[in-house]
N, C-alpha and C positions, 0 to 999 in steps of 0.2 A: 488936222495935223499941220503945223507950221514948221517948215524946215529952213534952217539957215546954213549957208556954206560955212564949213569949218575953216577958220583962219588959224594962223600960226599960234595965236594967243590961246586958242581953245584946245590945242592938241594935248596938253597935259590932262585936262579934264576928260577928254575923249579917251585917252590911254587908260586912265583910271577906271572909267566906265567899262571899257572893253576887257580890261583885266578881270573885273568882277564877273563878266560874262564868259570868261575863259576863251577869248578870241585873240588872234594875233595882233600885236601892237606895232610890229616892225613897219617902218616906212610911212607912218601916218603923216609925216611932214614932207614926204617926197613930192617933188615938183609935179609929177604926173598923176598923183593920187587925188581923186575927187571925192570929197567927203561932205556929208551934211549931218546936222545935229537937230534934234528936237529937244527943247529945254522946257522945264516947268516954270511956273511963275517966279521962282526964286533963282532961276538961272542954272539949276542943276540939269545935267544931261539925263534924259529919260528915253532917248532913242537915237539911233544912228544908222547910216547907210552910206554906201559908196562903191567905187570901182576904180580900176586902173586899166588902161587900154594897152594893147600890144603895140609894137612899133609901127605896124601897118594900119592900126586903127580898126581892124576887122574883128578883133577878139576883145572881150571885156572880162576881167577877173572881178567878180562881185565880191565885196568884202565889207567887213565891219557892220553887217546888218544885225542889230541888237535892239532889244526892248527891255527896259527896266522891269524888274519883277512885279512891281505894283501896276504896270501898264499892260501886262500880258492878257491873252484871251479876249482881246477886243478888236482883233484884225489889224493891229498896228504893224506887226512884223510883216505881214503880207503887203500892206500899203508901203512900208519902207522899201521892201525888196522891189516892188513894182516901180517905185520912183526911180531907183537906180537902173533898172532894166530899161525904162523909157528914156532916161537921160543918155545911157550908153548907146541905145539905138539911134537917138537923135544926133549923136556924134558920128554915126556911121558904122558902129559895130554890128556885125551880123550873127555873132555867136556869143553867148554868155557862158562863163565857166565859174566854178567855185569849188572850194574844198569844204567838206563837212563830214565828220565821222559820226555825229550824233543827231543831226537834224534832217535825215533823209526824207521822212514823211512830209515834213514842212516844205522842203524844196520840191518834192514830187507834186505837191498840191499846186505848185506854181509852174508845172510842166517841165521840170528838170528831170533828166534821166541819168542813170549811172554812166560815167565816162571813163576813159583811159587817163589815169593820172599823169602818165608820161607824155601823152599827147597834149594835155593841158600844159605841162611844163615846157614842151617844145614850142607851142604857139605863144606862150606868155613868158618866155624865158627871162626877159628883162624886168619883170615885175618884182617888187620887193619881197612879196610872200614866196614866190617860187625860188628866188635866190636864197632866201633864208632856209626854206625847207630842203633845198639841195645841200647847202652848207652844213646843216645839222643832221642830215640823214633822215629827217622827218618825212620826206617825200614818199619813201617806200611804205610808210604806214598810213598814208592819207587816203581818203575816199574822195574821188572827183565826181562832179556833176556838170551837165551842160544842157543847153537848150538853144534853139535858134531864136533870133530876135527879128521882130518885124520892123521895117523902116517906119519912121514917123510919118504921119500923113499931114 
């Protein structure tokens, strides 16, 4: 798996990829959003991962973890998620959070546990996804997950 940091020029392709995966595309070009892409030999996006940190840097909102349909069931999703978790921990985050209504078993396999969505919204209040979910009323229907992060060695 070879990941490249997502630059401003790649945001439209990433947004299209995430739309197909039915994931949030809000704030992909935000200054504090860290995103990486995996592309095939033709330059098409086949995987993505990323996160956004809280203002104090202690909390990471994992987002945009997606694998193209032809690439699934090969461990790529887990590898992409672990990449984001490791990067967030390396930046000093101690807790990872995310929203997922459909992929609970996947996230549980990565040691995430159900969490209070309002606590997530409190500690990550300034992230693009939380602001969007509050504005649209979507927050009340979301399922939150969290797990502690280990400091990088």
